[in-house]
Steps between C-alpha positions, in 0.01 A plus 500: 500500500757776534858455373771383737675768702851431370753717324527491121851357528377215720213428262738478205733263688207280606363488144839387369553246778152350465505527120160672487387833354542805721125569499433151632742552789343834594149352518593165654346440843763506775446136615552372145809717454648369825427142395672551163802659671523205739488257207768701320720492810446125543594434139803728527628322812442160344783541246 
């Protein structure tokens, strides 16, 4: 699986927001990344 096609700055922001290592973000499949971002948004809007 090839790394995501995102900028380094975006990858760093995603890693911090999702609280996962940068390497994990870069090799995460797109559907899983989108699901985690949706969960993060849902939790953010809940409070």
